[in-house]
Structure formats: C-alpha cells, structure tokens
C-alpha positions as CSV (number, residue, x, y, z in Angstrom):
1,X,0.0,0.0,0.0
2,X,2.9,2.4,0.8
3,X,4.4,1.7,-2.7
4,X,1.0,2.5,-4.3
5,X,0.9,5.8,-2.5
6,X,4.5,6.5,-3.7
7,X,3.6,5.8,-7.4
8,X,0.4,7.9,-7.3
9,X,2.1,10.8,-5.6
10,X,4.8,10.8,-8.3
11,X,2.3,10.8,-11.1
12,X,0.2,13.5,-9.5
13,X,3.3,15.7,-8.9
14,X,4.5,15.4,-12.4
15,X,1.2,17.2,-13.5
16,X,0.9,19.8,-10.8
17,X,4.5,20.8,-10.4
18,X,4.5,24.5,-11.0
19,X,6.8,24.6,-14.0
20,X,5.1,21.6,-15.6
21,X,1.7,23.1,-14.8
22,X,2.5,26.5,-16.3
23,X,3.9,24.8,-19.4
24,X,0.7,22.7,-19.8
25,X,-1.4,25.9,-19.4
26,X,0.6,27.5,-22.2
27,X,0.3,24.5,-24.5
28,X,-3.4,24.1,-24.0
29,X,-3.8,27.9,-24.4
30,X,-2.1,27.8,-27.8
31,X,-4.2,24.9,-28.9
32,X,-7.3,26.8,-28.0
33,X,-6.0,30.2,-29.1
34,X,-9.1,31.1,-31.1
35,X,-11.3,30.8,-27.9
36,X,-11.5,33.0,-24.9
37,X,-10.3,30.2,-22.7
38,X,-7.1,29.8,-24.8
39,X,-6.3,33.5,-24.5
40,X,-6.8,33.4,-20.8
41,X,-4.6,30.3,-20.3
42,X,-1.8,31.8,-22.4
43,X,-1.7,35.2,-20.8
44,X,-2.1,33.7,-17.3
45,X,0.8,31.4,-17.7
46,X,3.0,34.2,-19.2
47,X,2.1,36.5,-16.4
48,X,2.8,33.9,-13.7
49,X,6.2,33.0,-15.2
50,X,7.0,36.7,-15.4
51,X,6.3,37.3,-11.7
52,X,8.3,34.1,-10.8
53,X,11.2,35.3,-12.9
54,X,11.4,38.6,-11.0
55,X,10.5,37.7,-7.4
56,X,11.0,34.8,-5.0
57,X,7.3,34.0,-4.6
58,X,8.3,30.7,-2.8
59,X,9.4,32.6,0.3
60,X,5.8,33.2,1.3
61,X,5.2,29.5,1.3
62,X,8.6,28.4,2.7
63,X,8.9,30.9,5.6
64,X,6.0,29.6,7.7
65,X,7.4,26.1,7.4
66,X,11.0,27.0,8.2
67,X,10.1,29.2,11.2
68,X,7.8,26.6,12.8
69,X,10.5,24.6,14.6
70,X,13.4,26.7,15.8
71,X,16.9,25.1,16.3
72,X,16.8,23.4,19.7
73,X,19.0,24.4,22.6
74,X,20.7,21.1,23.5
75,X,21.9,20.4,27.0
76,X,23.9,17.5,28.3
77,X,21.2,16.9,30.9
78,X,18.6,16.2,28.3
79,X,18.6,12.5,27.4
80,X,19.0,11.9,23.7
81,X,18.3,8.4,22.4
82,X,20.1,8.8,19.1
83,X,20.2,10.8,15.8
84,X,18.0,10.2,12.8
85,X,19.0,11.8,9.5
86,X,16.6,12.0,6.6
87,X,18.1,11.6,3.1
88,X,17.5,13.9,0.3
89,X,20.8,15.8,-0.1
90,X,22.5,13.1,-2.1
91,X,22.9,12.8,-5.9
92,X,22.9,9.0,-6.0
93,X,23.1,8.5,-9.8
94,X,25.9,11.0,-10.2
95,X,27.8,9.5,-7.2
96,X,27.6,6.1,-8.8
97,X,28.6,7.2,-12.3
98,X,31.6,9.3,-11.0
99,X,32.5,6.9,-8.2
100,X,32.6,9.6,-5.5
101,X,29.8,11.2,-3.3
102,X,27.9,14.0,-5.0
103,X,25.4,16.2,-3.2
104,X,22.7,18.8,-4.0
105,X,21.5,21.9,-2.2
106,X,20.2,19.9,0.7
107,X,23.6,18.5,1.5
108,X,23.6,20.1,5.0
109,X,21.4,17.3,6.2
110,X,24.4,15.1,6.0
111,X,27.2,17.6,6.5
112,X,26.0,18.4,10.0
113,X,26.3,14.7,11.1
114,X,30.1,14.8,11.9
115,X,29.6,17.6,14.4
116,X,26.7,15.9,16.0
117,X,28.5,12.6,16.3
118,X,31.5,14.5,17.9
119,X,29.1,16.1,20.4
120,X,27.4,12.8,21.2
121,X,30.1,10.2,20.9
122,X,28.0,7.4,22.4
123,X,24.9,7.7,20.2
124,X,23.9,5.7,17.2
125,X,23.1,7.5,14.0
126,X,20.3,6.2,11.7
127,X,20.5,7.5,8.2
128,X,17.3,6.7,6.3
129,X,17.0,7.3,2.5
130,X,16.6,5.1,-0.5
131,X,15.5,6.2,-4.0
132,X,12.7,8.6,-4.8
133,X,13.0,8.0,-8.5
134,X,10.4,6.1,-10.6
135,X,12.8,5.3,-13.5
136,X,16.1,4.7,-11.6
137,X,15.3,3.1,-8.2
138,X,18.7,1.3,-8.0
139,X,20.5,4.5,-7.2
140,X,20.0,5.1,-3.5
141,X,20.9,7.9,-1.2
142,X,21.8,5.6,1.7
143,X,24.7,4.2,-0.4
144,X,26.1,7.7,-0.9
145,X,25.7,8.6,2.8
146,X,27.5,5.4,3.9
147,X,30.4,6.0,1.6
148,X,30.8,9.7,2.6
149,X,30.7,9.0,6.3
150,X,33.0,6.0,5.9
151,X,35.5,8.3,4.2
152,X,35.3,10.6,7.3
153,X,36.0,7.6,9.6
154,X,32.4,7.7,11.0
155,X,30.9,4.5,10.0
156,X,31.3,2.6,13.3
157,X,28.1,4.1,14.9
158,X,26.2,4.4,11.6
159,X,23.1,2.5,10.7
160,X,22.0,3.0,7.1
161,X,18.4,2.3,5.9
162,X,18.3,2.4,2.1
163,X,14.9,1.0,1.1
164,X,12.6,3.9,2.0
165,X,11.2,6.0,-0.9
166,X,9.4,8.8,0.9
167,X,9.1,10.4,4.3
168,X,6.5,8.0,5.5
169,X,8.6,5.0,4.7
170,X,11.6,6.8,6.4
171,X,9.6,6.7,9.6
172,X,8.2,3.2,9.2
173,X,11.6,1.6,8.5
174,X,13.4,3.7,11.2
175,X,10.9,2.4,13.8
176,X,11.7,-1.2,12.7
177,X,15.4,-0.5,13.2
178,X,14.8,0.9,16.7
179,X,12.6,-2.0,17.7
180,X,15.3,-4.4,16.7
181,X,17.9,-2.8,18.9
182,X,19.1,-5.0,21.7
183,X,18.9,-2.2,24.3
184,X,16.1,0.3,23.9
185,X,17.7,3.8,24.1
186,X,16.2,6.3,26.5
187,X,15.1,9.8,25.5
188,X,14.0,11.4,22.3
189,X,15.6,11.1,18.9
190,X,17.3,14.1,17.3
191,X,15.6,14.4,13.9
192,X,17.8,16.1,11.3
193,X,16.3,17.4,8.0
194,X,15.7,20.6,6.0
195,X,13.9,23.3,8.0
196,X,11.0,23.4,5.5
197,X,10.6,19.6,5.7
198,X,10.4,19.4,9.4
199,X,6.7,19.9,10.0
200,X,5.8,16.9,7.8
201,X,8.6,14.8,9.1
202,X,7.8,15.5,12.8
203,X,4.2,14.6,12.1
204,X,5.0,11.3,10.5
205,X,7.5,10.2,13.2
206,X,5.0,11.2,15.9
207,X,2.3,9.1,14.1
208,X,4.5,6.0,14.2
209,X,5.3,6.5,17.8
210,X,8.8,8.0,17.7
211,X,9.3,11.0,19.9
212,X,11.7,13.4,18.3
213,X,13.6,16.7,18.8
214,X,13.4,18.6,15.5
215,X,16.9,19.8,14.3
216,X,16.5,22.1,11.3
217,X,19.2,22.6,8.7
218,X,19.3,23.7,5.1
219,X,17.4,27.0,5.3
220,X,16.2,28.5,2.0
221,X,14.5,31.8,2.8
222,X,16.8,34.9,2.8
223,X,14.8,38.0,2.2
224,X,11.8,39.1,0.1
225,X,13.3,41.3,-2.5
226,X,13.6,41.6,-6.3
227,X,15.6,38.6,-7.5
228,X,15.8,38.3,-11.3
229,X,16.5,34.6,-11.5
230,X,13.9,32.4,-13.2
231,X,15.8,29.2,-12.5
232,X,16.3,29.6,-8.7
233,X,12.9,31.2,-8.2
234,X,11.1,28.4,-10.0
235,X,13.1,25.7,-8.2
236,X,12.2,27.1,-4.8
237,X,8.6,27.3,-5.8
238,X,8.6,23.7,-6.8
239,X,10.0,22.7,-3.4
240,X,7.5,24.9,-1.5
241,X,4.4,23.7,-3.4
242,X,5.5,20.1,-3.1
243,X,5.9,20.4,0.6
244,X,2.5,22.0,1.2
245,X,0.8,19.3,-1.1
246,X,2.7,16.7,0.9
247,X,1.4,18.0,4.2
248,X,-2.2,17.9,2.9
249,X,-1.8,14.5,1.4
250,X,-0.2,13.0,4.5
251,X,-2.9,14.4,6.7
252,X,-5.8,13.2,4.5
253,X,-4.3,9.7,4.3
254,X,-3.8,9.6,8.1
255,X,0.0,9.6,7.9
256,X,0.3,12.6,10.2
257,X,-2.0,13.5,13.2
258,X,-2.2,17.1,12.1
259,X,-2.3,19.0,8.9
260,X,0.5,21.3,10.1
261,X,2.3,19.7,13.1
262,X,3.5,22.1,15.6
263,X,6.0,22.0,18.5
264,X,4.7,20.4,21.6
265,X,4.3,22.8,24.5
266,X,6.8,22.4,27.3
267,X,5.3,21.0,30.5
268,X,4.7,23.7,33.0
269,X,6.4,23.4,36.4
270,X,4.0,23.1,39.3
271,X,4.4,26.0,41.7
272,X,6.2,25.1,45.0
273,X,3.3,25.6,47.4
274,X,3.9,24.8,51.1
275,X,1.3,22.3,52.4
276,X,-1.3,23.7,54.7
277,X,-1.1,22.6,58.3
278,X,-4.5,21.9,59.7
279,X,-5.0,23.6,63.1
280,X,-7.5,22.0,65.4
281,X,-10.0,24.5,66.7
282,X,-11.0,24.1,70.4
283,X,-14.5,23.0,71.0
284,X,-16.9,25.2,73.1
285,X,-17.0,22.6,75.9
286,X,-13.2,22.6,76.3
287,X,-13.2,26.4,76.4
288,X,-15.7,26.4,79.3
289,X,-13.7,23.9,81.3
290,X,-10.6,26.0,80.8
291,X,-12.3,29.1,82.2
292,X,-13.3,27.2,85.3
C-alpha cells in the first residue's frame, strides 16, 4: 500500500509541479487560441512566469514552514536516544557514475552529522534514505551517505536504511530498526532534516510512535526582495508547493496526526506551594472547662 501511495504521488506531482503546470497551461492555451479560454490560459501562464522570474514567490510558502521549529538548545542533561538523519541531499546516480559522493543543495542534512557525532560520541546515527526515482530506483541515497561517512571515519556508529522511498517510509523503517535494537535507548531522537521539511517529518514520526527533537538545517529563505533569477525562483517554488501538497496528502491519508504539526508545549512546572497545616480548633466545651 505504501508503494501505491508513492507511485500515485509521483504521477500527481508530475502534473501539478508549478513549472510543468504552467507549461501545460501555455500549450493548451495555444491549442485553444481562437477561444477565450485559450487566450486566458496563455496570458495567465505568461504573467505567472514573469512574476516568478522577477520575485522569489516561494518565500511566502517556505517561511512559515522554516520558522515553525526553531533550532533546539541542546543540553547535556537532556537524554538523547540517538540521531535520525533523513536523506534527500545526495545525488545517488551522479555518485555512482563518477564513483565519488555527489550532493545537491540539501547536503547540509548530511554535512551536520560529523559535528553531532562529535558532540554525542556514544549515540547511534540512523540514516534513512533510498530512492525517490520512478525510473532509476537502483541508485539510493543511503549508499552515498554510507560512503561519505566512511570516508570521514564515522561508519562505526552508523546504521543505514536504504529501502525507503518517501518520508512516511523513512519513519516506518526507522521504527523497525529501533525495535530491533538489543537495548532500547532512552530519551527522544534528534531528527535532522531541512527546515521546510520538518513539519511533515515530525508529524510522520509522531504518528508511528517515535518522539523526536526537531533539528532544522538547510534554510532556504533569505529576504523578500527583487531577484531576477527564473531558474532559482522556480526551483524554490517547486519545493514549496510540493511540501504543502505533501502536508495535505499525508494528513488526508492519516500519515500525520495534524495538517500542520507544531512544537509540543513544554510542561509547566507546578508551583512550589507549602502544604497547609490543619490547626485543630478548640470546641466550646473545652473552652468552658478552661475558664473554670
């Protein structure tokens, strides 16, 4: 069933992806040019592409996601069960072809791992990431992560999960790994992924019963100003729209408990109130005897 969801989501996304969708609008508009609908489709697509080319529209969609989970303040007193790193920053096919690890703009998901392993030298690290490709599923992000961390001398505490194909499968297969551990680690798991991807990721991991501490990396939003860059602006918009559609789809299919998961409120400390001491009041009869 999880594979069916994966295939349907890929087909749906191929249609509604903003750059594909605008191109389809333009094509249908040209085919129907003699009709009012055709004129509307052509000019709408041209106008949208013009705005996207001049301004980072995606910021308005990415910023609320990136700001939802701030970077945590980690203390040595807080028990951490381990570190979970979600794949997505690896270029698996390029890495295989050139026989060396290759990464994309989300590489910080993996680049932050050495510093975290140095800070927590006793913790296990679970990297979860397979292939999100329909046509080339044999190239897997987990293989790239394993090679890169092995090159850094950090493979001893690493557990690589390379079969998952989306965020939901990341959580399912990670839970299986944790359940198979000989000693159940205490505390919450540090969940490392892109800041915009954290709301959906946190919701999925909560749904499968893994308590996590969100650790955002790979921020994308800088400032809302004129930026004449069609390629970057459209790329950011694709990411933003995909994430919001993913949030809705995961909520509607019961993969997350909330449409937009939020940080859990910290438990309030009970005020230190001194217990009341009951004072026995003298009875009227005892008072009369005392007066005599």
